[in-house]
N, C-alpha and C positions, 0 to 999 in steps of 0.2 A: 804515142808515148805511154808506156806502162807506168801507172802511178804507184810508186813504192814509198810514198811519204810516211805512212804509218810505220812501216818496217824500218825505214831509215831513222825516224825519230826514236824508235825503241832501241835500235843499234847504238845511236849516239848516247842515249840516256844510260845504256848498260855499260858502255866502255869509257865514257868521258864525262867530265863536269866542267863548268865554266872556270876559266882561270884569268890571270892578268899577265902582263908582260914580265912582272917581277917573279911570278911563281911557276911559270910554264917554260918547259924546255924550248929552245929556239926552233927545233924541228917540228914542234907542235904549235907554232905561231903561224897560222896558215891563212892565206887569202881565199876568196871564194873558189877560184880556179883550183887551188891545191886541195881544198876539201872535196871538191867534186871529183878530182882524180883519185883521192883516197876512197871515196864512196864507190866509184865505178870499178874498183878492184873487188868489191864485194857484191854490188848490185848491178843490174843491167845498165849499160851506157845510155844516157839520155833519160833515165827514169825520174830525174829531178833536175830543175834548172836553177839558175842564179837566184831568181826572184823567190821561188819556193824555198830554197835553201836559207835565204836570209830570214824569211818568215818563220821557218822551223827553228832556226837557232835563236831567234828572238823569243819564241814561245818557251824554249828551254832555259831562258835566263841568260843567254850569251849577249854580250855587247861588244861591238867592234872596238878594238884597241888601235890607237894611232902609233904605229911602229916607228915611222919617221915622217918627214914632212909630206911624203907622197903616198905612203902605203897604210892601209888599214888591214888588220888581221883579226882573226878569231883565235882566242887562246884556249886550247883543249888540254885539260889535265886528265891524264890517264887514271882510271879507277883501278885500284889493285885487286 
């Protein structure tokens, strides 16, 4: 696995900030799988896993939001 954690952290920090269910567009209320799919459009597939993604988002100040009784999502606010 190619470790791209630092580059991914910089990418997220440059393009997004933490949001909530109330202030984030529904298309940017993403579970782990959806964020990984987004990242793998920019970075090599498999360069980060679920565990490292959760750690990275936590370091950036994101907290998982409970979207409904079963799903937790990360809310990404786009930076203009």
